[in-house]
N, C-alpha and C positions, 0 to 999 in steps of 0.2 A: 504494499500500501505506500511504501514509501516515494515511491516514484509519482504517485498523484500529487496533483495541485490543485488547491482550492481558492479564488479570487474571493476574498469578503470585503465588500464597500459598508464601511461604516463601523465604527468603534463604539457603539452603544449597546443596551443589554442584549439585542438580538445577534450582532456581530461578535461579541465577545463571548457569549455564551456558546454560540458554533464555533468559533476558532479554538476554546477551551476544549470542547469535546473529541475536536477531531483531533488536537494535539496526543490527547491520551492515546490514540491509535497511531502516532507516528505519521499522520499524515501530513504532508508541507502545506503550507497555510499563507497566503499574503493578504493582509488585512491593509485596507487603505483608508485613512482619515485624514482630513484637515488640521485636527489637531493632535497633540501628541498625548493626550491622556482620555482617560474613560471618565464621563462626567454622571452623577447621580442625579437624575433630573428633576425627581419628585422635591427635591430640598432647593431648587433653584429659589424657589419666593423667600426662603431664609437668608441666603446670601444676601437678596437684592433688600432684605429689611434689615442688613447687619445683625442676625442672629446667630448666625456662624460664618467663617470664613469660606472663601474658595476651596482652599486645599481642603478641608475637610471632605468636600464630594467630590474632588478629583483625583485619579490615580493616575500616573504615568503608564501608557499602554505598556512600555518596556518593561516595567515593573510589573504588571499583570501577568505579561508571558515569560518572565525571566526564568522559570525554570523549565519552559519549553522551546527546545530549540528548533521544532520545526518550525515555529511560527515567526513570520516576518512582517514587521510592522514599517508600513510605508506612509509616511507623513505628507499626503499630497492629496489635492483637491481632485475627485473624478470627473472629469467632464462629459465623457460618453461611455456607453457600454453596449458592447455587439455581442447580442443573446444567440445568436447563431453561430458566431466566431467563438465566442465562451472569451472574450477579453474585454480589459477596460484600459480606456487612455486619460490620463492626467491632465493638469493643466500646463505640465511641461512636456507636453506631446509625445511623453513615454507611453507604449502601449502595451499590456502585460496581456498574455494568452495563459489560459490553464484548462483544467480538466472539466472544474464546476463554476460557476459564478453564483454568490449568494449575494442580494441585495438586501442591504440591514441599513438604508440611509436614513431612516428617520424621518421628521416631522421640522414644518416651519409654520408660522402662522399664517391661517386663511384671513384676508381681510375682505373679502367678498366684494370686491370692488367699492368699499367704501372710501368717499372721496377723502384724502388725505391724511387715513389711516396708517400706512405705510410708512409716510414721511414725519409725522406727527405721534406717533403712538409707542410705546416700549411692551415688545412680547416677551415671553420666558420660555426661550428653548435652549440657551447655551449658556455659559459660566460669562460670556463677553455680554449678552441680554442682561444677566443679573447685576452683575457690575455696574453698568450703564445705568442701569433703574437705581441703584444704591447712590451711584455717583449724583442723578437727577434729584434725588429724593433731598438727600444731604444740602445740594446747591440751594434749591428754594427755599429750603428750611433758613439757611444761613443768610441767604438774600431778602427774607423777611424781617430778622433779627436787625439787619443794618439798615433797611427800608421798610420800616411799618406799613408806608402807603402801599406796599404790593400785596397786602394781604386781601384788600378789595379788588385787586386783579387776579383772584384765583389763586396767588403762589401756596397758599397751603390747604389747596383742595385736591383732593386724590380722587379720580376716577378709573374703575377699574370695570371693562368689559366684558362679559362672561358671567355668569351664575354658576359655573360648573367646578369642579375640585380646584383647579387653577386660582380661579375666581374668589371662591370663597377663601380658601386658606391664605391667600396674599391679602385681602379684605381684612381677615381676622388678623392676620399678624399686623398689618399697617394700625388698625384700632387699637390694638394694643400698645404700640409705639407712642400713639398720639395719648392714649391715657394713662401709659406708665412711664415711657422713656422722655419724652418731650416737656412734664413739668418738671425735670431735674436737669433737661440740658438746654430746652426753650422754653422755660417758664411763660413769658409773654404769649407763647403761640399757640399753647394746648388749649385753651377756649376756642380759639379762631378754627384750628385745621379740622378740616371733614373728609371722611374716606366714604366715599359714593361707589355701590355697585350696580351695574345694569345689566338688564339682561331679557331678551323677547319672551321668556316663557311665564309662568305664573309662579313659580317656585324657584328655590335655590336647592342644588344638587340634584337635580331632577332624575338621575339613575336610583337615586336612595329611595327608602319608603318616605309613606306619608310622615308619620313621627320623627323621622330626620329631618324631613323639610320643615315641619315646624318647630323642631327644636334650633336648627342652624339658623332661622330666622330670627326665633325669639334672644338666640345669643349675640349675633350679631348686635340686633337691635338696642340691646344692653350694652354694648360697647360702643353704641354711637353711629355705628355704619348706616348709612342712609339708602335703602334697596328700591330701586326704579325697575319696577317688574311691568312684563306685557309691554315692553317698549325697545325698539332699538336705536341704533346710532347711526344718523344718516350723512352726519360729517365730522372730521376730529379735524380742526385749526391748532395753528401753534398757539392760543391762548384759551380755547374752548370747546366743548362737546355740544355738536346738537342732536338732539332725539328727534326719532320720529313722529314724537307729538307737538313739536316744533318748540319745546322748551330746550334751553340752553345751561349748560354750567361752566363757570370760568374755571379754568383747570391748566397748569403748564405741565401736568404729569398723569398721562395717561396709559393704563397699562392693559395691554390687549392680551386677552385670556377668551375670547370670542368664536375660538375653532381653529382648526388646524388641518393642514393638506400634508402631502408627501412632499419629501426637500426636491430642489430643481433635478438633481440628476437622475431621478425617478423616470422624470419625463423625458430625459436624454436617452432611457435604454430600449428605445425602438419597441417596446411594449405597448400594447392597446393599455390606457388608464381608465380607471373607473371612478367610482366615488371619491372625492376628496383627494383626486389625483393620482390614488394608489393603483398597485395592478391585483388585478382580481387573480387569486391565484386557486390552485385544486385544492381538495382535501390533504393532500401529502405535502403541500406547500410549494409545489412546484408551479412553473406556467403551464398552461396547454399548448403542446407543440414545442415546448422546450424543455425537456425531461432533465437537463443537468443545469436549468436555471432554478433558483429557489429565492422569493421573495418574503421577508421577515417582517414581523412588528409593524410599525407606522408607516411603513413603505407597503404594505399589502392588505388589500380586504382578503382577510382569512374566516372560510365560512365553518360552524361547527356541524356536528351530525344532521342538525335540523336544516341547513341553509342559513341561516340568521350568521350576520358579519359580528365576527367578536369584536370586543371595545380596544381602542388604542390605548391600552396597559401596558407599563412595563414589565407586569407579571406574563402578560401574553407574548411581548416582544422575547422574553429571558427562556420561557418554556418554547417558543417555536423555534428559537436557536440552536437549542438542545435537539430538538426533535428532530430537525433539518439536517442536522449533524451525522444524527443515527440513521436517517434514512441514506446518505450517502455511504456511510460506513457499511451499512447492508448491501447496498446496489453494487459497491466495490469488493463485497466478499460472495456476488452472486445470487444476493437473494432480493428478496422484493421490499418495495418501500411501502412503508404502513401510514395511513390517516392519521391528522393530527389530532390528539385529543387533550384538550385543555382542562387542566386542573384547576377549577376555580375556587381561591380561597378567599373570594370577597373583596370588598372594596372598604376603604377609610378615607376619613377627610379629617386635616386639623381645623379648628375654629378657632383656638387661643388657648389660653394656659388653662390648663384641667378643662379644657373641652374639645372634643371629638366627637365623632360618630363613625361608627363600623359597624359593617353587616358581613360577617364572617361565615365562610364555606358556603358551599354551594347552596345551603338551604338557608342562607342571610339570617344567620343569627344576630339578632340585632343588640348593640350595645352602646352606650352614650355615655358624657361626662369624663368623670377622672381615669374610669377603667379602660375606656376607648381611649383616653390619651395615654396612658402609660403601655396600652395595646399598640397604638401607631408608633411610639418610641421604639418600643421593643422590634417591630417588625422593621421599620425603616433601618434601625441601625443593623441588621441582620445582614440586609440586604445590602449594604455599604461595601464596596469593592474594598478588602484589606484590613487587617488587624487594627492598624494605626489609624485610619479612616474613621471606624468604629469607636476608638478612645476620644480622638479629638472632639467626634461629633457629641458623644456624651458629656463631655466635658464641658463644650460650648452650651449645649442644652440645659447641664447644670448652672453654670454662670449665670445664663440669662433667666432661669426660673428664681435664683435667689437674689440676683444683682438687676438694677437697672440701669448698669453702664454697658453699653455696646463698643467692645474692645473691636471691633472689626468695622465701625463707623467712620471709613475712611472713603473719601474722594479720589479714585484712582483712574478714571477715565474721563480724561478733558474733553473729549468730543460731545460729551453729555451735560456739559457745564454752561455752554453758550446757550442763552435763552434770550430772546428779543421781546423786552418787557411792553413794545408797542409806546416808549414815551415821545418818539418824535410823530407818531399818529394819533395823537390824543385829538387834537384840535379838528380834523379831518373826517375823523369816524368812519375811516375806510377800513374795511375787512379784506384780508388773500381770498383770493377767487378759488374756490372749492369746487367749481361745477365740473371741473373737466375726473373723468375717469383716470386714476393712476393707470402709469404706463404697464 
C-alpha cells in the first residue's frame, strides 16, 4: 500500500482525520492547506471575544503528523482540482497527481448577495477572521473612550447576523463581556454598549428543541441581548445595518453568521455543485462517476440512510474523514467500499457563564444550564488536537471564569482598525451606495 498516494485538500477536521487514519496503514498522503496549522473552528468566537488565545485552538500541521512519516504537508493554496486526472494544482502553478483525491476544503461565509455584507461584515471561519474581529471590537471600544460622541454613531453597538449556534454563542460571549468585562476596563461604556442578534426565523437555535429555544431566548434577554426575529438584513453599510422591515441599527461591527457555503476551490473541482456550492456525494462519500474522488465535511452534501443531508458539523466532518480513509484502505486491499454511517452524538451550544444547551445522543437527551455548560467544556476540550491545547484551553476558561481580566485582549490586525466615522460627511447626509450586488 505504500506505493499509493492520496491527495487531501484541506487541513480541517475531515482532512486531518482522513490523513491520520491513512497513516496508520502506511499509505502516502500529501495534504494541502493554505495555513500551516489545524484550527478548532467551534471556538473561534472565543478568540474573537478574547476569552482564549489563538494558539489555544491552533496546532501546527507538522506537529499533528510528526509521528507519521508517510504524511507530507504542503502549505499552499489549491486553485484547481482535476477529478478525472486525480490531480491538484496550487497557486504556485505546481500540479501534483495521486491515486485518490479527497476534497475537504471546508466552508466560507455565504452572504446570499446581501449588498455591502462582504465588505463591511466580519465572518468567523478562520483564525484570521477571529483575530480581525477581536481587533475591531477593541478598536471601537478604545475609540469611544477617547471620543464619547462616537457612541451616538453606533461605536458600541454590535450586530450578529444569524441565530444559529455561531450567532448565539457569539452573542452570549459579547453580552458577557459587556456586562462583566466592560465595567472594569471601559466603565463609561458599559451602559451604552448593546448586542443585537438578527435572524429571519422565529426562534434562535432552530435545530434544537422548543425547550432549548425558550432557554436561549430567556438567557440572552437576561444578559441584555436584543433579538430581532422574523427579519433579515437587506444591506450592510460601513456605519449601519438595514433590516428587511426598513429599520436600521447604527454599528461599525457586524458579525456574519448568517449561512455558509463551500470554499471557492470546491467550485474549481470541475464537479457539479449542489446546495450551498457543495458537492453531492454518494453514501460511500465518493462522487458519482469518480470512484477515486471523495468529498468530505463542509465541502459535501452527505446523505444519510433516509436520503436526508447531514448537517455541517465538525463531528460529521471528522467521522466522514476517517470513514473515507477506511474505504480507501479497503479498496486498495481489494475489498468493497462501505456506506457512511454517522454516529450522532448530539448538538450543543454555549450561551454564557454557566449557561448552555445540549441535546446528546441520537435520541436527543436534553440538558441545559450548568450541567450543559460543564458538558460543553468537556466535549470541546477533548476534541481539541493535542494535550497542550487542551491544558491551555482549560486554563484560559478557568481564568475567564474566575477573573474579569482578558489577557488576550490585544489589537493585532491593523487592517481591522481603520474605521470611517463619517466626520467629513456629517453635513451633507450622504450615504454610500449599496444598491449594487457584490462581485
